[in-house]
Structures are given as structure tokens and as C-alpha cells.
C-alpha positions as a Python dict, from the first residue, in 0.01 Angstrom:
ca = {
    (1, 'M'): (0, 0, 0),
    (2, 'A'): (-307, -157, 149),
    (3, 'A'): (-681, -140, 94),
    (4, 'L'): (-874, 96, 322),
    (5, 'T'): (-986, -27, 663),
    (6, 'A'): (-1144, 305, 761),
    (7, 'G'): (-1277, 612, 584),
    (8, 'R'): (-1048, 889, 465),
    (9, 'L'): (-1105, 1234, 322),
    (10, 'P'): (-966, 1215, -31),
    (11, 'K'): (-782, 1503, -191),
    (12, 'V'): (-976, 1627, -493),
    (13, 'L'): (-839, 1840, -774),
    (14, 'L'): (-1137, 1922, -995),
    (15, 'N'): (-1509, 1981, -943),
    (16, 'R'): (-1714, 1674, -863),
    (17, 'T'): (-2027, 1512, -999),
    (18, 'W'): (-2183, 1221, -811),
    (19, 'R'): (-2404, 921, -874),
    (20, 'R'): (-2579, 691, -624),
    (21, 'F'): (-2567, 310, -631),
    (22, 'P'): (-2712, 32, -410),
    (23, 'V'): (-2445, -134, -195),
    (24, 'A'): (-2384, -510, -202),
    (25, 'A'): (-2486, -716, 102),
    (26, 'S'): (-2228, -759, 379),
    (27, 'T'): (-2009, -485, 229),
    (28, 'V'): (-1835, -169, 348),
    (29, 'I'): (-1740, 100, 102),
    (30, 'W'): (-1498, 339, 270),
    (31, 'E'): (-1505, 715, 215),
    (32, 'G'): (-1235, 808, -36),
    (33, 'G'): (-1206, 459, -183),
    (34, 'M'): (-1276, 372, -543),
    (35, 'V'): (-1627, 233, -598),
    (36, 'A'): (-1705, -36, -856),
    (37, 'L'): (-2016, -210, -981),
    (38, 'S'): (-2046, -586, -953),
    (39, 'G'): (-2310, -779, -1145),
    (40, 'A'): (-2516, -685, -1446),
    (41, 'G'): (-2838, -509, -1528),
    (42, 'S'): (-3073, -413, -1247),
    (43, 'S'): (-2895, -651, -1007),
    (44, 'A'): (-2563, -457, -1021),
    (45, 'V'): (-2444, -340, -679),
    (46, 'A'): (-2164, -117, -552),
    (47, 'V'): (-1855, -275, -398),
    (48, 'P'): (-1506, -150, -312),
    (49, 'A'): (-1293, -155, -625),
    (50, 'S'): (-1043, -439, -638),
    (51, 'A'): (-819, -619, -886),
    (52, 'S'): (-1108, -812, -1044),
    (53, 'A'): (-1174, -780, -1416),
    (54, 'A'): (-1545, -844, -1351),
    (55, 'L'): (-1581, -499, -1188),
    (56, 'K'): (-1649, -158, -1345),
    (57, 'V'): (-1516, 147, -1159),
    (58, 'V'): (-1775, 425, -1123),
    (59, 'G'): (-1598, 685, -905),
    (60, 'V'): (-1474, 765, -556),
    (61, 'A'): (-1689, 719, -244),
    (62, 'D'): (-1828, 1042, -95),
    (63, 'G'): (-1881, 889, 249),
    (64, 'T'): (-1862, 550, 412),
    (65, 'A'): (-2147, 309, 336),
    (66, 'D'): (-2141, 31, 598),
    (67, 'N'): (-2379, -240, 483),
    (68, 'R'): (-2215, -527, 676),
    (69, 'T'): (-2544, -625, 834),
    (70, 'G'): (-2778, -539, 546),
    (71, 'G'): (-2898, -711, 234),
    (72, 'A'): (-2814, -597, -116),
    (73, 'G'): (-2946, -245, -169),
    (74, 'A'): (-3027, -179, 199),
    (75, 'L'): (-2790, 120, 176),
    (76, 'S'): (-2667, 336, -109),
    (77, 'A'): (-2323, 477, -181),
    (78, 'D'): (-2248, 803, -357),
    (79, 'A'): (-1965, 779, -610),
    (80, 'N'): (-1803, 1104, -724),
    (81, 'L'): (-1649, 1174, -1060),
    (82, 'G'): (-1350, 1407, -1086),
    (83, 'T'): (-976, 1395, -1029),
    (84, 'Y'): (-856, 1232, -705),
    (85, 'L'): (-523, 1150, -546),
    (86, 'M'): (-465, 774, -518),
    (87, 'N'): (-173, 559, -406),
    (88, 'N'): (67, 445, -676),
    (89, 'D'): (129, 67, -670),
    (90, 'A'): (496, 13, -580),
    (91, 'T'): (509, -315, -775),
    (92, 'D'): (355, -172, -1096),
    (93, 'P'): (389, 207, -1066),
    (94, 'V'): (279, 476, -1308),
    (95, 'T'): (528, 747, -1399),
    (96, 'I'): (506, 1092, -1550),
    (97, 'S'): (534, 938, -1898),
    (98, 'D'): (201, 759, -1833),
    (99, 'I'): (1, 1082, -1800),
    (100, 'G'): (-306, 1055, -2023),
    (101, 'N'): (-304, 674, -2017),
    (102, 'T'): (-563, 445, -1859),
    (103, 'V'): (-462, 321, -1513),
    (104, 'Y'): (-588, 10, -1336),
    (105, 'V'): (-714, -93, -991),
    (106, 'S'): (-486, -272, -744),
    (107, 'D'): (-721, -211, -450),
    (108, 'D'): (-979, 53, -354),
    (109, 'N'): (-707, 307, -278),
    (110, 'T'): (-425, 211, -519),
    (111, 'I'): (-374, 224, -895),
    (112, 'S'): (-126, 46, -1118),
    (113, 'K'): (20, 94, -1465),
    (114, 'T'): (-98, -231, -1624),
    (115, 'S'): (-408, -448, -1623),
    (116, 'N'): (-206, -761, -1541),
    (117, 'S'): (-310, -917, -1875),
    (118, 'G'): (-672, -808, -1832),
    (119, 'A'): (-707, -923, -1470),
    (120, 'K'): (-760, -569, -1331),
    (121, 'P'): (-1038, -325, -1421),
    (122, 'A'): (-965, 22, -1557),
    (123, 'A'): (-978, 288, -1285),
    (124, 'G'): (-956, 606, -1490),
    (125, 'T'): (-702, 826, -1666),
    (126, 'L'): (-372, 935, -1511),
    (127, 'F'): (-384, 1314, -1475),
    (128, 'N'): (-57, 1380, -1292),
    (129, 'I'): (200, 1251, -1044),
    (130, 'D'): (258, 1456, -728),
    (131, 'S'): (593, 1520, -558),
    (132, 'T'): (552, 1211, -335),
    (133, 'G'): (486, 980, -630),
    (134, 'A'): (112, 950, -562),
    (135, 'A'): (-115, 956, -867),
    (136, 'W'): (-389, 1203, -959),
    (137, 'V'): (-652, 998, -1142),
    (138, 'T'): (-950, 1133, -1337),
    (139, 'F'): (-1270, 929, -1296),
    (140, 'N'): (-1540, 998, -1557),
}
């Protein structure tokens, strides 16, 4: 699997609630990708989720926020809570026996079973596995 390079309409299972965050400078958050916060306090900004323990996942992007030419906070991104279909990391996959467990970020569109010894941030809770092996993840 690969990180997003364009927006996508994510499949959603449950009702959504959203929050708005300022986007980091020189950053694109793609629609349907997991959104994370980088930094602390009032200087925290939204970035695409990635396998960095310094990030905190806050939901799934409800639209593309292209801030490649703007400074920090020039644009905002809406991050939805709810249950979304994400790719299942082929090298560290979740299975049906992992339902109810915390899952971790591999990239903004892919989750994995383990944190790689604390190197990856938590994404959410595994809700289900679909017939293709993709993972329904609850973000809250």
C-alpha cells in the first residue's frame, strides 16, 4: 500500500462528527486520509498521519487541504470521527482476532497491527475486517 497522492472519498460506516485544525505549512492533507496533530499546545498543526510516534491521530480528512504554498495555519482541515475503511498493512496486518484492539498508523491510508516498539502512533480501534481484508477503524 502507499500513502495518498490525491484525494479519495472514504467509505464510512457510522455517523460522523468533525473537528477543524490549522494545517502545517507546505503540507497537503488528502481527502479520506488520516489526519494527525504535530507539535504541542497552541502551535499544534494538522499533518497527514504517518509512522511517527510524535503524532496524534485526530480523525479522517473531510476534504483535501492543500497548503503547499501557505504558512502554518493559512488553511484548516476538517477531521471526522467515526468508523472508516482503511488499507491493511501487508507486512503487519490485522486479522479478525484483533477486532477491538488498538491499531497503528503505517501511512495516512494504511493501518498496522503493532506500534513497531512504539515508533507508530495509535490510529484508532479495529472495528471489523471486510471481505477484501481491508480494515474498518473507529476514530474517536
